[in-house]
All heavy atoms as an XYZ file, in Angstrom:
904
protein
N     -15.927     11.946    -12.643
C     -14.841     11.478    -11.814
C     -14.367     10.132    -12.375
O     -15.167      9.246    -12.629
C     -15.340     11.315    -10.385
C     -14.314     10.925     -9.393
S     -13.449     12.187     -8.461
C     -14.639     13.409     -8.067
N     -13.076     10.005    -12.550
C     -12.486      8.788    -13.107
C     -12.071      7.824    -12.004
O     -11.792      8.233    -10.882
C     -11.274      9.138    -13.958
N     -12.019      6.550    -12.357
C     -11.463      5.537    -11.469
C      -9.991      5.395    -11.839
O      -9.645      5.221    -13.008
C     -12.187      4.183    -11.623
C     -11.483      3.105    -10.820
C     -13.632      4.314    -11.210
N      -9.136      5.498    -10.835
C      -7.692      5.379    -11.025
C      -7.152      4.315    -10.071
O      -7.815      3.945     -9.101
C      -6.986      6.710    -10.738
C      -7.429      7.857    -11.617
C      -6.821      7.725    -12.996
N      -7.170      8.884    -13.804
C      -7.630      8.802    -15.031
N      -7.810      7.615    -15.588
N      -7.910      9.878    -15.718
N      -5.930      3.865    -10.340
C      -5.253      2.912     -9.459
C      -3.960      3.538     -8.973
O      -3.247      4.182     -9.736
C      -4.967      1.612    -10.202
N      -3.681      3.348     -7.686
C      -2.459      3.858     -7.077
C      -1.683      2.678     -6.520
O      -2.237      1.848     -5.796
C      -2.761      4.847     -5.922
C      -1.461      5.415     -5.372
C      -3.686      5.948     -6.365
N      -0.391      2.619     -6.855
C       0.480      1.563     -6.357
C       1.318      2.087     -5.212
O       1.596      3.276     -5.120
C       1.429      1.080     -7.457
C       0.795      0.327     -8.595
C       0.335     -1.058     -8.214
N       1.251     -1.791     -7.366
C       2.161     -2.651     -7.781
N       2.304     -2.908     -9.055
N       2.935     -3.283     -6.919
N       1.785      1.169     -4.381
C       2.689      1.543     -3.309
C       3.279      0.313     -2.668
O       2.781     -0.799     -2.837
N       4.366      0.535     -1.924
C       5.010     -0.569     -1.206
C       5.867     -0.012     -0.087
O       6.309      1.137     -0.127
C       5.869     -1.407     -2.156
N       6.099     -0.868      0.886
C       6.984     -0.547      2.000
C       7.675     -1.832      2.433
O       7.058     -2.911      2.422
C       6.219      0.114      3.168
C       5.190     -0.827      3.771
C       7.166      0.654      4.221
N       8.962     -1.715      2.783
C       9.677     -2.871      3.318
C       9.704     -2.756      4.837
O      10.017     -1.689      5.385
C      11.103     -2.944      2.789
C      11.823     -4.201      3.267
C      13.253     -4.287      2.805
O      13.963     -3.294      2.744
N      13.688     -5.499      2.481
N       9.365     -3.830      5.510
C       9.398     -3.863      6.967
C      10.787     -4.254      7.444
O      11.494     -5.019      6.785
C       8.381     -4.865      7.502
C       6.933     -4.714      7.029
C       6.060     -5.741      7.735
C       6.425     -3.317      7.242
N      11.164     -3.763      8.605
C      12.445     -4.126      9.196
C      12.365     -5.480      9.888
O      13.359     -6.196      9.982
C      12.877     -3.059     10.201
C      13.156     -1.720      9.545
C      13.397     -0.620     10.550
O      13.644     -0.921     11.739
O      13.333      0.551     10.147
N      11.151     -5.816     10.369
C      10.965     -7.079     11.086
C       9.496     -7.498     10.964
O       8.631     -6.682     10.697
C      11.380     -6.939     12.547
C      10.617     -5.867     13.289
C      11.272     -5.492     14.615
N      10.575     -4.368     15.234
C      10.752     -3.094     14.907
N      11.599     -2.762     13.955
N      10.092     -2.144     15.529
N       9.245     -8.759     11.196
C       7.887     -9.298     11.107
C       7.229     -9.263     12.486
O       7.224    -10.263     13.205
C       7.931    -10.723     10.552
C       6.544    -11.307     10.353
O       5.577    -10.528     10.232
O       6.432    -12.546     10.335
N       6.719     -8.107     12.855
C       5.993     -7.917     14.105
C       4.720     -7.131     13.805
O       4.757     -6.155     13.048
C       6.831     -7.149     15.120
C       8.069     -7.887     15.581
C       8.952     -7.051     16.504
O       8.589     -5.892     16.804
O      10.009     -7.561     16.900
N       3.617     -7.529     14.409
C       2.322     -6.920     14.108
C       2.325     -5.403     14.303
O       1.844     -4.662     13.434
C       1.229     -7.562     14.960
N       2.850     -4.922     15.409
C       2.863     -3.482     15.660
C       3.683     -2.724     14.631
O       3.296     -1.638     14.185
N       4.816     -3.305     14.251
C       5.676     -2.679     13.242
C       4.964     -2.667     11.887
O       4.999     -1.667     11.166
C       7.009     -3.419     13.157
C       7.956     -2.861     12.152
N       8.463     -1.584     12.207
C       8.489     -3.419     11.034
C       9.263     -1.376     11.185
N       9.298     -2.474     10.456
N       4.295     -3.778     11.541
C       3.566     -3.825     10.280
C       2.468     -2.763     10.270
O       2.325     -2.019      9.288
C       2.950     -5.205     10.026
C       2.172     -5.265      8.711
S       1.378     -6.837      8.385
C       2.790     -7.871      8.066
N       1.702     -2.673     11.336
C       0.642     -1.664     11.401
C       1.202     -0.260     11.203
O       0.638      0.547     10.454
C      -0.090     -1.733     12.746
C      -1.021     -2.921     12.858
O      -1.280     -3.583     11.824
O      -1.485     -3.198     13.976
N       2.316      0.033     11.864
C       2.935      1.355     11.776
C       3.393      1.677     10.355
O       3.124      2.756      9.828
C       4.123      1.402     12.733
C       4.938      2.667     12.677
C       6.152      2.556     13.580
O       5.973      2.416     14.806
O       7.288      2.601     13.051
N       4.093      0.743      9.727
C       4.658      0.995      8.390
C       3.572      1.017      7.309
O       3.629      1.833      6.394
C       5.729     -0.048      8.064
C       6.909     -0.047      9.026
C       7.610      1.313      9.134
N       8.166      1.658      7.854
C       8.215      2.900      7.351
N       7.753      3.912      8.031
N       8.727      3.118      6.166
N       2.589      0.126      7.404
C       1.509      0.119      6.413
C       0.642      1.369      6.586
O       0.221      1.977      5.596
C       0.676     -1.181      6.485
C      -0.534     -1.113      5.574
C       1.558     -2.384      6.122
N       0.412      1.790      7.816
C      -0.330      3.031      8.054
C       0.419      4.220      7.456
O      -0.200      5.110      6.849
C      -0.563      3.239      9.550
N       1.741      4.237      7.592
C       2.537      5.319      6.996
C       2.412      5.314      5.476
O       2.297      6.374      4.844
C       3.996      5.188      7.418
N       2.413      4.124      4.882
C       2.253      4.005      3.433
C       0.887      4.521      2.990
O       0.790      5.333      2.062
C       2.447      2.549      2.998
C       2.188      2.234      1.527
C       3.148      2.998      0.618
C       2.305      0.726      1.293
N      -0.160      4.061      3.651
C      -1.510      4.506      3.277
C      -1.683      6.011      3.472
O      -2.276      6.689      2.620
C      -2.554      3.743      4.081
C      -2.680      2.255      3.749
C      -3.573      1.565      4.764
C      -3.193      2.056      2.340
N      -1.162      6.532      4.559
C      -1.247      7.969      4.817
C      -0.526      8.753      3.718
O      -1.036      9.761      3.217
C      -0.665      8.299      6.206
O      -1.438      7.605      7.187
C      -0.697      9.789      6.485
N       0.649      8.287      3.320
C       1.396      8.960      2.254
C       0.650      8.910      0.929
O       0.613      9.909      0.197
C       2.782      8.333      2.115
N       0.039      7.791      0.613
C      -0.742      7.681     -0.625
C      -1.889      8.689     -0.616
O      -2.122      9.396     -1.605
C      -1.274      6.244     -0.830
C      -2.363      6.194     -1.885
C      -0.125      5.310     -1.193
N      -2.608      8.768      0.504
C      -3.725      9.708      0.604
C      -3.239     11.151      0.488
O      -3.796     11.943     -0.289
C      -4.482      9.501      1.915
C      -5.236      8.178      2.056
C      -5.783      8.031      3.469
C      -6.350      8.060      1.030
N      -2.198     11.491      1.235
C      -1.702     12.872      1.243
C      -1.133     13.290     -0.108
O      -1.445     14.381     -0.601
C      -0.640     13.053      2.327
C      -1.218     13.018      3.726
C      -0.166     13.075      4.821
O       1.065     13.037      4.507
O      -0.561     13.151      6.003
N      -0.319     12.459     -0.713
C       0.343     12.831     -1.976
C      -0.616     12.909     -3.151
O      -0.296     13.504     -4.177
C       1.485     11.874     -2.278
C       2.611     11.985     -1.260
C       3.743     11.058     -1.578
N       4.659     10.960     -0.448
C       5.749     10.219     -0.447
N       6.078      9.507     -1.513
N       6.529     10.180      0.626
N      -1.787     12.296     -2.996
C      -2.788     12.339     -4.067
C      -4.001     13.181     -3.691
O      -5.006     13.156     -4.398
C      -3.205     10.911     -4.437
C      -2.104     10.182     -5.157
O      -1.842     10.450     -6.319
N      -1.430      9.280     -4.461
N      -3.902     13.920     -2.587
C      -4.999     14.772     -2.113
C      -6.311     13.992     -2.017
O      -7.353     14.442     -2.502
C      -5.176     16.001     -3.016
C      -3.962     16.908     -2.993
O      -3.404     17.120     -1.894
O      -3.564     17.396     -4.066
N      -6.254     12.839     -1.363
C      -7.411     11.960     -1.243
C      -7.932     11.942      0.190
O      -7.195     12.188      1.133
C      -7.034     10.525     -1.624
C      -6.520     10.302     -3.043
C      -5.958      8.900     -3.182
C      -7.622     10.564     -4.063
N      -9.207     11.604      0.314
C      -9.803     11.314      1.610
C     -10.298      9.868      1.567
O     -10.311      9.238      0.501
C     -10.994     12.244      1.914
O     -12.064     11.929      1.003
C     -10.609     13.715      1.785
N     -10.749      9.373      2.692
C     -11.295      8.023      2.731
C     -12.474      7.835      1.790
O     -12.698      6.740      1.267
N     -13.226      8.905      1.545
C     -14.375      8.822      0.640
C     -13.972      8.597     -0.810
O     -14.795      8.186     -1.626
C     -15.224     10.088      0.736
C     -15.987     10.177      2.037
O     -16.207      9.127      2.684
O     -16.365     11.303      2.423
N     -12.729      8.889     -1.156
C     -12.244      8.694     -2.528
C     -11.811      7.255     -2.796
O     -11.590      6.882     -3.944
C     -11.053      9.620     -2.806
C     -11.409     11.085     -2.676
O     -12.484     11.481     -3.169
O     -10.619     11.837     -2.072
N     -11.674      6.453     -1.742
C     -11.228      5.070     -1.890
C     -12.373      4.174     -2.347
O     -13.471      4.236     -1.804
C     -10.678      4.553     -0.562
C      -9.421      5.243     -0.047
C      -9.133      4.801      1.393
C      -8.239      4.938     -0.950
N     -12.081      3.327     -3.311
C     -13.044      2.326     -3.780
C     -12.726      0.978     -3.154
O     -13.597      0.310     -2.608
C     -13.028      2.223     -5.319
C     -13.471      3.557     -5.937
C     -13.909      1.068     -5.792
C     -13.247      3.636     -7.434
N     -11.455      0.570     -3.234
C     -11.004     -0.686     -2.640
C      -9.484     -0.667     -2.564
O      -8.832      0.118     -3.248
C     -11.463     -1.895     -3.463
O     -10.861     -1.888     -4.747
N      -8.943     -1.546     -1.713
C      -7.490     -1.679     -1.602
C      -7.129     -3.158     -1.568
O      -7.692     -3.925     -0.797
C      -6.918     -0.990     -0.341
C      -7.359      0.469     -0.251
C      -5.386     -1.091     -0.341
C      -6.959      1.150      1.047
N      -6.194     -3.519     -2.408
C      -5.644     -4.864     -2.466
C      -4.256     -4.808     -1.836
O      -3.422     -3.996     -2.239
C      -5.538     -5.294     -3.935
C      -5.128     -6.704     -4.142
C      -3.879     -7.215     -4.042
C      -5.976     -7.783     -4.510
N      -3.886     -8.556     -4.311
C      -5.161     -8.924     -4.610
C      -7.333     -7.900     -4.769
C      -5.668    -10.164     -4.950
C      -7.825     -9.141     -5.119
C      -7.005    -10.258     -5.199
N      -4.005     -5.633     -0.838
C      -2.715     -5.724     -0.164
C      -2.072     -7.052     -0.510
O      -2.750     -8.078     -0.526
C      -2.880     -5.704      1.363
C      -3.466     -4.453      1.918
C      -4.844     -4.280      1.976
C      -2.648     -3.451      2.416
C      -5.391     -3.127      2.513
C      -3.193     -2.300      2.955
C      -4.569     -2.132      3.003
N      -0.763     -7.040     -0.754
C      -0.022     -8.294     -0.820
C       1.139     -8.200      0.163
O       1.649     -7.109      0.449
C       0.531     -8.625     -2.226
O       1.507     -7.649     -2.604
C      -0.594     -8.700     -3.248
N       1.550     -9.337      0.667
C       2.694     -9.425      1.573
C       3.583    -10.561      1.107
O       3.085    -11.593      0.633
C       2.232     -9.669      3.007
N       4.873    -10.374      1.232
C       5.799    -11.439      0.859
C       5.603    -12.623      1.808
O       5.123    -12.456      2.935
C       7.256    -10.925      0.873
O       7.521    -10.290      2.122
C       7.512     -9.949     -0.272
N       5.965    -13.828      1.361
C       5.704    -15.035      2.158
C       6.393    -15.081      3.514
O       6.042    -15.899      4.355
C       6.219    -16.168      1.259
C       6.224    -15.608     -0.116
C       6.502    -14.143      0.036
N       7.347    -14.189      3.763
C       8.046    -14.187      5.052
C       7.343    -13.336      6.104
O       7.829    -13.215      7.224
C       9.497    -13.728      4.874
C       9.626    -12.415      4.116
O       8.603    -11.830      3.715
O      10.767    -11.975      3.905
N       6.192    -12.757      5.786
C       5.424    -11.963      6.743
C       4.234    -12.767      7.242
O       3.391    -13.192      6.448
C       4.969    -10.642      6.105
C       6.097     -9.683      5.734
C       5.549     -8.479      4.990
C       6.872     -9.260      6.977
N       4.167    -12.965      8.556
C       3.138    -13.803      9.160
C       2.439    -13.156     10.349
O       1.487    -13.711     10.879
C       3.755    -15.122      9.672
C       4.564    -15.843      8.658
N       4.009    -16.647      7.698
C       5.902    -15.874      8.440
C       4.963    -17.153      6.936
N       6.117    -16.687      7.358
N       2.917    -12.011     10.811
C       2.483    -11.463     12.100
C       1.090    -10.853     12.105
O       0.449    -10.809     13.155
C       3.496    -10.433     12.605
O       3.582     -9.349     11.701
N       0.618    -10.373     10.957
C      -0.688     -9.714     10.934
C      -1.151     -9.561      9.495
O      -0.375     -9.757      8.555
C      -0.609     -8.336     11.596
C      -1.953     -7.829     12.102
O      -2.978     -8.529     11.919
O      -1.984     -6.732     12.685
N      -2.397     -9.171      9.344
C      -2.936     -8.822      8.038
C      -2.615     -7.357      7.765
O      -2.921     -6.502      8.602
C      -4.452     -9.012      7.999
C      -4.894    -10.434      8.135
C      -5.328    -10.918      9.357
C      -4.873    -11.288      7.047
C      -5.739    -12.233      9.490
C      -5.282    -12.606      7.167
C      -5.712    -13.084      8.391
N      -2.025     -7.022      6.620
C      -1.759     -5.612      6.325
C      -3.024     -4.745      6.355
O      -2.967     -3.577      6.729
C      -1.152     -5.642      4.925
C      -0.593     -7.013      4.774
C      -1.492     -7.906      5.587
N      -4.147     -5.316      6.010
C      -5.404     -4.554      5.998
C      -5.787     -4.059      7.394
O      -6.521     -3.083      7.519
C      -6.530     -5.396      5.412
N      -5.280     -4.703      8.427
C      -5.586     -4.263      9.794
C      -5.118     -2.831     10.019
O      -5.751     -2.075     10.765
C      -4.944     -5.201     10.807
N      -4.034     -2.433      9.362
C      -3.537     -1.060      9.497
C      -4.534     -0.064      8.916
O      -4.731      1.023      9.459
C      -2.189     -0.909      8.813
N      -5.180     -0.431      7.811
C      -6.191      0.449      7.211
C      -7.374      0.615      8.155
O      -7.875      1.727      8.348
C      -6.650     -0.112      5.868
N      -7.801     -0.475      8.746
C      -8.912     -0.398      9.696
C      -8.523      0.483     10.885
O      -9.323      1.269     11.384
C      -9.310     -1.789     10.171
C      -9.782     -2.709      9.044
C     -11.111     -2.290      8.475
N     -11.562     -3.243      7.454
C     -12.066     -2.889      6.294
N     -12.202     -1.613      5.985
N     -12.457     -3.800      5.440
N      -7.266      0.387     11.315
C      -6.776      1.214     12.405
C      -6.765      2.697     12.079
O      -6.845      3.533     12.976
N      -6.670      3.030     10.797
C      -6.714      4.430     10.354
C      -8.142      4.939     10.201
O      -8.344      6.095      9.854
C      -5.986      4.589      9.010
C      -4.477      4.491      9.015
C      -3.937      4.548      7.594
C      -3.868      5.592      9.864
N      -9.112      4.055     10.413
C     -10.502      4.459     10.264
C     -11.083      4.159      8.902
O     -12.206      4.567      8.597
N     -10.342      3.451      8.071
C     -10.854      3.042      6.755
C     -11.669      1.777      6.981
O     -11.161      0.660      6.910
C      -9.696      2.832      5.762
C      -8.894      4.119      5.602
C     -10.223      2.345      4.420
C      -7.614      3.970      4.807
N     -12.937      1.968      7.321
C     -13.764      0.842      7.752
C     -14.871      0.465      6.772
O     -15.443     -0.617      6.898
C     -14.408      1.162      9.118
O     -15.172      2.353      9.001
C     -13.339      1.345     10.189
N     -15.159      1.341      5.825
C     -16.259      1.052      4.896
C     -15.771      0.846      3.462
O     -16.527      0.979      2.515
C     -17.310      2.158      4.942
C     -16.765      3.513      4.523
O     -15.531      3.662      4.437
O     -17.571      4.430      4.282
N     -14.494      0.488      3.325
C     -13.880      0.258      2.026
C     -13.502     -1.220      1.937
O     -12.898     -1.749      2.871
C     -12.605      1.133      1.872
C     -11.870      0.811      0.586
C     -12.969      2.609      1.944
N     -13.850     -1.895      0.839
C     -13.449     -3.292      0.707
C     -11.925     -3.431      0.663
O     -11.247     -2.715     -0.083
C     -14.071     -3.723     -0.623
C     -15.191     -2.762     -0.852
C     -14.722     -1.465     -0.267
N     -11.403     -4.338      1.479
C      -9.974     -4.611      1.561
C      -9.763     -6.102      1.395
O     -10.586     -6.902      1.840
C      -9.410     -4.186      2.926
C      -9.716     -2.773      3.415
C      -9.197     -2.588      4.834
C      -9.112     -1.741      2.483
N      -8.651     -6.478      0.778
C      -8.320     -7.891      0.665
C      -6.809     -8.047      0.757
O      -6.060     -7.187      0.314
C      -8.862     -8.518     -0.644
C      -8.761    -10.038     -0.585
C      -8.183     -7.937     -1.867
C      -9.590    -10.745     -1.643
N      -6.378     -9.138      1.356
C      -4.957     -9.451      1.485
C      -4.651    -10.730      0.719
O      -5.467    -11.642      0.672
C      -4.567     -9.655      2.949
S      -4.780     -8.217      3.991
N      -3.462    -10.769      0.139
C      -3.003    -11.950     -0.584
C      -1.499    -12.075     -0.389
O      -0.833    -11.128      0.028
C      -3.334    -11.844     -2.067
N      -0.985    -13.255     -0.705
C       0.450    -13.478     -0.597
C       1.107    -13.173     -1.937
O       0.630    -13.602     -2.992
C       0.746    -14.916     -0.188
C       2.201    -15.149      0.135
C       2.420    -16.533      0.681
O       2.379    -17.508     -0.071
N       2.628    -16.622      1.977
N       2.207    -12.438     -1.867
C       3.009    -12.134     -3.052
C       3.687    -13.416     -3.527
O       3.908    -14.347     -2.742
C       4.057    -11.071     -2.671
C       4.777    -10.453     -3.826
C       3.914     -9.550     -4.687
O       3.034     -8.858     -4.151
O       4.140     -9.534     -5.915
N       4.050    -13.483     -4.794
C       4.771    -14.642     -5.312
C       6.094    -14.811     -4.584
O       6.757    -13.834     -4.236
C       5.035    -14.471     -6.808
C       3.794    -14.472     -7.695
C       4.175    -14.119     -9.121
C       3.096    -15.805     -7.630
N       6.495    -16.049     -4.368
C       7.740    -16.377     -3.688
C       8.833    -16.561     -4.745
O       9.104    -17.668     -5.194
C       7.549    -17.647     -2.855
C       8.721    -17.927     -1.935
O       9.606    -17.058     -1.801
O       8.736    -19.018     -1.337
N       9.441    -15.447     -5.145
C      10.435    -15.447     -6.209
C      11.837    -15.386     -5.594
O      12.109    -14.534     -4.746
C      10.233    -14.243     -7.159
C       8.808    -14.245     -7.746
C      11.291    -14.214     -8.253
C       8.473    -15.435     -8.607
N      12.717    -16.265     -6.026
C      14.088    -16.274     -5.516
C      14.743    -14.919     -5.762
O      14.654    -14.355     -6.856
C      14.890    -17.379     -6.198
N      15.357    -14.364     -4.722
C      16.067    -13.100     -4.846
C      15.199    -11.863     -4.682
O      15.701    -10.746     -4.746
N      13.890    -12.046     -4.479
C      13.000    -10.893     -4.313
C      13.268    -10.212     -2.973
O      13.737    -10.828     -2.024
C      11.541    -11.339     -4.390
N      12.956     -8.929     -2.913
C      13.127     -8.173     -1.676
C      12.260     -8.782     -0.579
O      11.076     -9.038     -0.789
C      12.729     -6.711     -1.911
C      12.973     -5.812     -0.714
S      12.509     -4.081     -1.034
C      13.835     -3.581     -2.131
N      12.826     -9.031      0.589
C      12.051     -9.632      1.683
C      11.207     -8.604      2.440
O      11.455     -7.402      2.356
C      13.141    -10.209      2.591
C      14.314     -9.305      2.381
C      14.244     -8.888      0.926
N      10.217     -9.118      3.177
C       9.382     -8.340      4.118
C       8.743     -7.108      3.477
O       8.835     -6.010      3.997
C      10.197     -7.945      5.360
C      10.759     -9.120      6.153
C      11.615     -8.675      7.317
N      12.534     -7.582      7.009
C      13.696     -7.718      6.357
N      14.091     -8.924      5.961
N      14.460     -6.668      6.121
N       8.088     -7.308      2.359
C       7.470     -6.198      1.628
C       5.955     -6.330      1.619
O       5.416     -7.404      1.347
C       7.991     -6.118      0.175
C       7.260     -5.041     -0.615
C       9.494     -5.855      0.161
N       5.296     -5.226      1.925
C       3.847     -5.110      1.760
C       3.612     -4.170      0.590
O       4.168     -3.074      0.538
C       3.159     -4.560      3.032
C       1.678     -4.319      2.779
C       3.361     -5.529      4.197
N       2.793     -4.622     -0.347
C       2.431     -3.806     -1.511
C       0.940     -3.500     -1.447
O       0.167     -4.282     -0.891
C       2.742     -4.555     -2.807
C       4.217     -4.763     -3.072
C       4.417     -5.693     -4.276
N       5.796     -5.800     -4.678
C       6.685     -6.636     -4.151
N       6.321     -7.468     -3.188
N       7.931     -6.675     -4.592
N       0.573     -2.369     -2.052
C      -0.851     -2.042     -2.166
C      -1.193     -1.677     -3.600
O      -0.349     -1.187     -4.358
C      -1.278     -0.884     -1.235
C      -0.634      0.422     -1.650
C      -1.006     -1.223      0.217
C      -1.296      1.654     -1.064
N      -2.430     -1.925     -3.943
C      -3.037     -1.441     -5.177
C      -4.385     -0.879     -4.738
O      -5.289     -1.631     -4.375
C      -3.219     -2.568     -6.193
C      -3.954     -2.193     -7.480
C      -3.182     -1.133     -8.256
C      -4.174     -3.424     -8.332
N      -4.468      0.446     -4.707
C      -5.694      1.112     -4.266
C      -6.453      1.642     -5.470
O      -5.863      2.300     -6.341
C      -5.355      2.261     -3.314
N      -7.725      1.335     -5.527
C      -8.603      1.884     -6.560
C      -9.281      3.104     -5.970
O      -9.833      3.029     -4.860
C      -9.621      0.830     -7.005
C      -8.954     -0.374     -7.575
N      -8.684     -1.495     -6.823
C      -8.463     -0.606     -8.801
C      -8.070     -2.382     -7.582
N      -7.912     -1.868     -8.779
N      -9.218      4.214     -6.708
C      -9.699      5.492     -6.187
C     -10.568      6.201     -7.218
O     -10.525      5.882     -8.405
C      -8.524      6.418     -5.804
C      -7.679      6.758     -7.038
C      -7.673      5.778     -4.717
C      -6.671      7.866     -6.837
N     -11.323      7.179     -6.740
C     -12.009      8.118     -7.618
C     -11.207      9.409     -7.580
O     -10.914      9.928     -6.499
C     -13.429      8.385     -7.145
C     -14.339      7.183     -7.290
C     -15.755      7.469     -6.826
O     -15.914      8.166     -5.801
O     -16.680      6.988     -7.489
N     -10.830      9.913     -8.750
C     -10.005     11.114     -8.798
C     -10.165     11.809    -10.143
O     -10.332     11.149    -11.172
C      -8.535     10.757     -8.589
O      -7.712     11.890     -8.717
N     -10.078     13.124    -10.119
C     -10.073     13.902    -11.359
C      -8.662     14.059    -11.920
O      -8.495     14.612    -13.002
C     -10.678     15.294    -11.109
C     -12.187     15.229    -10.926
O     -12.829     14.357    -11.553
O     -12.723     16.041    -10.149
N      -7.661     13.594    -11.183
C      -6.285     13.691    -11.663
C      -6.085     12.830    -12.904
O      -6.551     11.690    -12.954
C      -5.304     13.184    -10.608
C      -5.063     14.095     -9.472
C      -4.035     13.487     -8.541
N      -3.821     14.379     -7.437
C      -2.633     14.662     -6.936
N      -1.564     14.086     -7.424
N      -2.517     15.491     -5.929
N      -5.345     13.350    -13.872
C      -4.974     12.500    -15.005
C      -4.099     11.340    -14.512
O      -3.384     11.476    -13.513
C      -4.153     13.436    -15.908
C      -4.503     14.813    -15.472
C      -4.874     14.713    -14.022
N      -4.136     10.247    -15.206
C      -3.363      9.059    -14.818
C      -1.888      9.394    -14.612
O      -1.260      8.911    -13.675
C      -3.514      7.987    -15.898
C      -2.881      6.671    -15.536
C      -3.116      5.621    -16.588
N      -4.537      5.324    -16.658
C      -5.155      4.838    -17.715
N      -4.479      4.586    -18.822
N      -6.443      4.583    -17.700
N      -1.331     10.250    -15.452
C       0.088     10.606    -15.362
C       0.413     11.394    -14.095
O       1.582     11.492    -13.716
C       0.506     11.402    -16.591
N      -0.588     11.941    -13.418
C      -0.349     12.740    -12.212
C      -0.618     11.984    -10.916
O      -0.519     12.557     -9.831
C      -1.189     14.017    -12.256
C      -0.746     14.976    -13.338
C      -1.576     16.240    -13.366
O      -2.273     16.551    -12.375
O      -1.535     16.921    -14.408
N      -0.952     10.711    -11.017
C      -1.147      9.904     -9.813
C       0.212      9.659     -9.173
O       1.171      9.269     -9.845
C      -1.839      8.563    -10.152
C      -3.244      8.804    -10.705
C      -1.869      7.637     -8.938
C      -4.210      9.452     -9.732
N       0.307      9.905     -7.870
C       1.570      9.717     -7.142
C       1.602      8.319     -6.529
O       0.875      8.035     -5.583
C       1.710     10.781     -6.055
N       2.430      7.459     -7.092
C       2.642      6.124     -6.554
C       3.710      6.242     -5.467
O       4.687      6.973     -5.628
C       3.071      5.161     -7.656
C       2.093      5.123     -8.787
N       0.913      4.415     -8.711
C       2.095      5.746     -9.993
C       0.241      4.578     -9.849
N       0.933      5.383    -10.627
N       3.528      5.540     -4.358
C       4.361      5.765     -3.181
C       5.112      4.489     -2.801
O       4.490      3.473     -2.481
C       3.501      6.236     -1.990
C       4.361      6.447     -0.762
C       2.731      7.510     -2.352
N       6.422      4.582     -2.831
C       7.297      3.474     -2.437
C       8.208      4.011     -1.347
O       9.082      4.834     -1.617
C       8.089      2.950     -3.638
C       7.207      2.215     -4.606
C       6.360      2.901     -5.469
C       7.176      0.826     -4.616
C       5.517      2.223     -6.338
C       6.339      0.137     -5.478
C       5.513      0.847     -6.334
O       4.673      0.171     -7.182
N       7.980      3.577     -0.113
C       8.705      4.121      1.034
C       9.997      3.363      1.307
O      10.046      2.128      1.189
C       7.819      4.076      2.283
C       6.528      4.887      2.232
C       5.763      4.745      3.547
C       6.795      6.353      1.921
N      11.011      4.107      1.725
C      12.278      3.511      2.130
C      12.892      2.659      1.043
O      12.889      3.020     -0.134
N      13.412      1.501      1.437
C      14.100      0.608      0.511
C      13.186      0.105     -0.601
O      13.658     -0.262     -1.677
C      14.699     -0.574      1.263
N      11.879      0.125     -0.377
C      10.934     -0.346     -1.399
C      10.944      0.530     -2.636
O      10.469      0.115     -3.693
C       9.526     -0.427     -0.819
N      11.506      1.740     -2.550
C      11.613      2.598     -3.743
C      12.400      1.914     -4.856
O      12.182      2.190     -6.036
C      12.258      3.932     -3.366
N      13.290      0.991     -4.494
C      14.079      0.269     -5.494
C      13.221     -0.669     -6.337
O      13.649     -1.077     -7.421
C      15.193     -0.519     -4.806
N      12.030     -0.997     -5.873
C      11.168     -1.931     -6.609
C      10.639     -1.338     -7.893
O      10.449     -2.048     -8.881
C       9.987     -2.366     -5.711
C      10.345     -3.172     -4.483
C       9.126     -3.340     -3.597
C      10.919     -4.525     -4.893
N      10.332     -0.049     -7.873
C       9.739      0.606     -9.044
C      10.313      2.005     -9.211
O       9.629      3.000     -9.049
C       8.221      0.673     -8.915
C       7.493     -0.644     -9.022
C       7.663     -1.331    -10.389
N       7.304     -0.518    -11.524
C       6.114     -0.521    -12.119
N       5.154     -1.283    -11.680
N       5.900      0.236    -13.162
N      11.579      2.077     -9.568
C      12.222      3.370     -9.760
C      11.544      4.186    -10.852
O      11.621      5.402    -10.865
C      13.699      3.177    -10.085
C      14.496      2.629     -8.928
C      15.939      2.411     -9.313
C      16.684      1.778     -8.152
N      18.076      1.503     -8.475
N      10.840      3.495    -11.754
C      10.187      4.179    -12.861
C       8.954      4.967    -12.442
O       8.590      5.952    -13.083
C       9.813      3.187    -13.961
C       8.893      2.070    -13.485
O       9.060      1.618    -12.331
O       8.027      1.646    -14.263
N       8.287      4.563    -11.334
C       7.075      5.292    -10.925
C       7.102      5.766     -9.483
O       6.186      6.456     -9.054
C       5.799      4.448    -11.151
C       5.793      3.182    -10.291
C       5.596      4.138    -12.617
C       4.471      2.427    -10.298
N       8.119      5.416     -8.716
C       8.175      5.818     -7.311
C       8.246      7.339     -7.207
O       8.983      7.986     -7.930
C       9.381      5.180     -6.630
N       7.468      7.881     -6.291
C       7.450      9.336     -6.076
C       8.277      9.680     -4.863
O       8.178      9.079     -3.854
C       6.018      9.809     -5.840
C       5.085      9.466     -6.967
C       5.186     10.410     -8.143
O       5.368     11.603     -7.969
N       5.068      9.887     -9.327
């Protein structure tokens, strides 16, 4: 079984904890479903949030989904002029037999514009 990395992002409509939990949970669920993964396939998840998000930790959404025994960490994204606002990004390390080229990276809604080259 190989270790792979899966990228993803979602743009929030507003900075509210409940909304963040909902959108990040949707992102994580899509990553799991599109890559035929279960919680046991997760090694770790790195979350970043743009500096304009303050309402909650994105990792709280993972815990709400029952991902409780996987190391999670949150960090702030770089504050770059002109960058898309209110974005949560993930980098999930997984165990998978899929070739690297078949990993489905998930960019939901407007966040698909961030990585048109790999967005599924």
